[in-house]
N, C-alpha and C positions, 0 to 999 in steps of 0.2 A: 754736290754732295759727292760721299763717296760711295759707287757702283761697284760691284759685284755681276759681273753677266756671267753663266754659265752654261756651257752646252759639249755634246757628243764632239762635236768639231768642229774645225776655224780654217779660211781660208791661210795655205790653197787647197784644199778640200772644197773642190766645188757641190754644190747643194744648195736648198732654197733656204734650212730653217740656220746654214751657214751664212751666205747672203744677207739675212734678215739681223742677225747676232754685231756681223763684222760692220753693218751700215746705223742699227743702234748704236754700239760704242762709239763709229766715226762722229755721229751726230752727236751724242750725249758729250763727247768730248772736246767739240767746237764750240759747246754749249757753257764750256767754262765746268764741267763737273771733271773729278778723278776717276778713273772708269780700269777695271782689273776686269781680265777675262780667261775663266780656267776653262779648259778643255784637255781630250786626250788626245797625244801627243802626235795621230800618224793625221800627216802623212811625215811630219818633222821630226826631230828625236825629240824627248823632253828635255826641258829647262825653260827657262826663263828670258822673256822678252821684252824690248817695245818696240810698236810699229804703229807708225802715226801718234805717238806720244800714249798711247796705249797698248798698258801691262798684260800681255800675255802670260800666261800661266799654260805649261802644258806636261800635262801630268804623264808617268808613266803606264803604261795601259798593257799589262800582256795577253789581253785575251779579250774575242768580244763571242759576244751570243746574241746570233744571227744579228746581227750589224749592231746590235749596242756596245760599247765600250765600257768592258770592265776597267775604271784608272784606279791607279793610287792614289785617293785622296791626299796631297799635302796637309801638313796641320796646321799651315798658315790659312787654310780655307776655315779652320774653325777659331784659329787663333785672334785673327787680324779682326778689327771690328769695320762692318760696313754700317751706312746707314737704309741701304736697302740689297734684299738679292732679288737676282731673276731670272731665273732660269726657263729652261725651253725643254719641250715637249713633240714628237717621239724620243726618248732616253732615257727610260724610268728608271736604270741607276742614277744616273746623275738628278736627274727630276728630282727622286727620292730622298736621296744625300743631302741636295740644297733645302729641299724641308726640313730635315731635322736636323740638319745647322744652322736654319734659320732660328728654327725652334729653341733649341738647345744655349743658342744667343741672345735669344730677345730681338732679333731680326727680322723688318717687315721684309715679306718674299711677296713674289710676280713669279705667277708661270703663263709662256705663252704656251698655247696650245696649239700645234701645225697641223695637229692632223692624228686621227685616233694607230692604233697598232693595227697594222696588217697583217691579216693571218695567208702566210704564203704559201705555208707547209702544215699539214696536217699534228706535226709536232710545235710547229709555232703556233697553231692556232690553238692547243694545251694551253700554250706560256701566256699568248693572249690573252684567254677567261681566267688563269690565276690571277695575269696583272687584274683583268676588268673588276675582281671580285674585292680582291686585297687593295685597289690605288685608291680608299677613301683615306685610310690609315698616314698618308702624306699630302693628297689634293688638301683635306682637310685643312692642314696649315694655313694654303697660300691668302694671302689677305683678297689678293683677283687671279681671276685668270682671264687673258687677253684671250678670243676667237679674232681668227681674219677676214672671217665673214660670217655675217647673220644669220646664212645659208646653213653652216655647220655648228654654229651653237644650237640651234632648235633641232638640228638633227642627230647632233654626235650623241650616242645613249649617256655616255660619260658627261658631257658639258651640260647634260641638257636635268642632269640631278645636282648640279653646282650651277646654277642661272643664277641666283642671288648674288653671286660675286663675280660673272662672266662680264666682260668688258669686252665690245668689237670694235679692232682697230684695223683695218686692213692694211697688207702690206704695202710698202711702198717702191719706188723705182727712183736710179740716177739718172733723171730726165737729159741731163749734159753728156754721161757717160756712153748711154743708150739712144743714139739720136736718127734720126734719116739720113744727116749729110755724114753719117760714116760710111767709109768704101770698104765694100769687099772684093774688091780685085784680084788682091793678094791670095783669097780666099781661093776665090774660082781660076785662079791661075795654080797652085798649086795641086789643086784635084783633077785637073785638066775641064774645067765645066763647059769651059768658052758658052754659047749660047743657050747652055742647056735649062730647063725648069728646073728648081729644085727645090724638094721639100723638105724641110730640117726639124728632126728630133734633139732636144737636148736634155740630160736627167742621167741618171746611174743606173749601170746594167749590174745591175747586183741582184741576190735571192729577195731580199729584204726591199728592193723596189721595183719585183717583176709586176706589179699591181700597174707599174707607167705604160704598162701592153702594148711594148716594142715588137713583140709575137707579130698579134696584131698588128700592127702596123705594115709588119714585114708580108705578112699575108695579104691583105688588103693591095701593097700597093704592088703586088705580082699583076693585082688584075690592070690597075695603071697600067704595066712594060706592055699588055695585051694591044693596049687602041692607041701608044706610044711610045718613040724610039728616045724622045729629046726629055726625059723623066728621071732626075735621080735620085734620090734620098741617103740626105746626108747627114747621118746618128753621132753625134757627142757625144763622149760619155765612155766609162770604161766600167771595169768590175767583171765579178766570174763568170758572167752571165754571156759573153763578149762571145768565147768560140759557138756556145750554144746557137747565137741569134746571127752568125757568120753561115753556122752551119745549117741554118733554116732557112737564109738566103742561097746557098747554094744547093740544094735540097728542091728549091722553088726555079731554078734555073736562071736566078736576077743577079748573079755574081757582078755582073758588068754595071749594075742600075744602082746595088746599095753602097755606100762608101760608108765603111766605119775610118772617124776619126781621132778615137779612142781619148781620152783623157788632153786637153789641152789647158795653157797657163787662163789664167781668170782671164789677162789683159788685152787675148786674142779675141774673149768671145762675142764683143761686139759686133766686130767684125765677119764672125760668125754668121750672125741674124742676119748683116748687109748683106751677106752674097746668099741670101734665101729668097726665092718668091712670097713662099708663108713658113710660117711653124705651127706643129702638129702636136698633141698631144693624148693618146688615144688610153687615158688612164681606166682600168676596168672597176671599180670602183669605189666609194667613199673613201678610202683612204686618202683620197687626195684633196688638202684640205683647202690649197688654194689656188697653185700650177703657178708659181711666180716665174716660170720661164714665156709665161701666154703674157704677163706684164713685160717683160722685157721686148720683147719683139715686136708688143704695139708701139712702145716710144721708140721701137729702131723706124718704125710705118711701116708695119709688115701685118696684115691680115694672118689670122686664129684659126686652127680648128683643135676641138675640145671635145671630150665626152661630157655628155651629163651628168656627171657624178660629183659628190661632194661639193666643193664650195667654188668650182668652176662655172655654173651655172651662175656665180655672181660677178666673175671678170667679163663672161663674154653674154654678149647683148645678142642673139641668136640674127642673124642677117643685117647687122649694125657695125661692128667692130670685127667680128668672127662669124661662124658658124656652130652649131655644139651637133655633137652624132651621138644615139644611142649604144653604150660602152656594148666593146665586142662583137659587134655589127662592121663584120667586114666590108660587105657590100655597100652599106651607109657613109662607111669612112671614107671608100674609093668614090664613091658621086661625089662627096662634099669635094676632096684632093684634084679630081678630076675638074670641079665646077672651078673651084681657084685657079689649075695651070689655064683653063679655057678662058675664062671671064678677065682680063685685063684691068678693065675697067671697074670693074663691081672689085677685084683685089687694093688695087689702088686706096680705091673708096673707103673700103674698109680700113686699112691701115691707117687711112689718115685720118679716120673715127676711132681710131685706135689710141690713136698719138694722144689725139686730145681727151683719152680715161686716162691715160697713163700721167699726161700733164698734171691732172686734179691728185696725181697718187703719190706724188714726189716723198723722198724717205723725208726731207726736211717736216714735214704737217704730222708726220707718225712719229718718229721723234718728240716734237713738242706735245702730241698727244702721249705718250708713253712719258717723259717729264712732268706733267699734271698726274699722270697718275701713281707715280712715286711721289709726288708731293698729298696726294690725297691720303695714302695711309698711314705716313709719317704718327 
């Protein structure tokens, strides 16, 4: 098949949806398909290239609206014939454009719904409500909508309206790349971690991703620092909120205990998981559709802590492969981190069970199910 994948961004941009699209593209290519990916130019320049045999078209992107790139769609996306168009959401601009192109060219289309749009500010809330009211104009065009968890397909107010076309296919993870044998020594040496206990956060530090709860995490870590001096919080990711989070750590007097690694190369990510004792995703609300970083940490044999929101509750089995806490609860999050810092046996056991869960979620099986869905709508 000749397949067109569309997403707001693509690696080296780091994010859950970007990992998803890249993994699907590589898997489809291995299965003999002709794959083209359309995405915005950031963080690279616009133009066409080939990566791993996949054609990547990075579109000129003059500006963004609340994190959504407004790309100049080239004529090729309209004139070139594909067997299927597979777009990704959130990213209402390209999701709607892809749908209308699919309709104009009579091409079957699928949309992966990673999560609802977050209302990160009052004006953003207005935009979200406007989108939700008008989204039917393009969502009706898609033959199938992929949800990454069953719970999210039932709780999302948008997905509930399209239950007749929603198919649940959970995210995957590269279990050979993320695995317990990866060494974190270089990362621990780089940041002078020594024998410190390390909690890890991985995610974008942007306004549009404020729902990830980094501010809650930092405030909660303050309580950890009050009872132990060997704990470090390692934050991986970049964005315009970085300085705000650094100021918060400084105001709380824990600057020496919170390390901001900034954006890192995708190739280095497994070693950051390996350098940690556990990973934390303190998401504030149901904007968290899955939490792919949790699966990556599990594949590396690490315990995890996540909020009881969105699709996270389907990824973490509380007390088995990780711990669930109430969102925005600083005290409960601190207790969970303190527990994993103290109880080595339980932390390692959760990591072992997490690895087992990750092994059942390999990208190969995900790609196979997506491919079957393509054939179904032909």
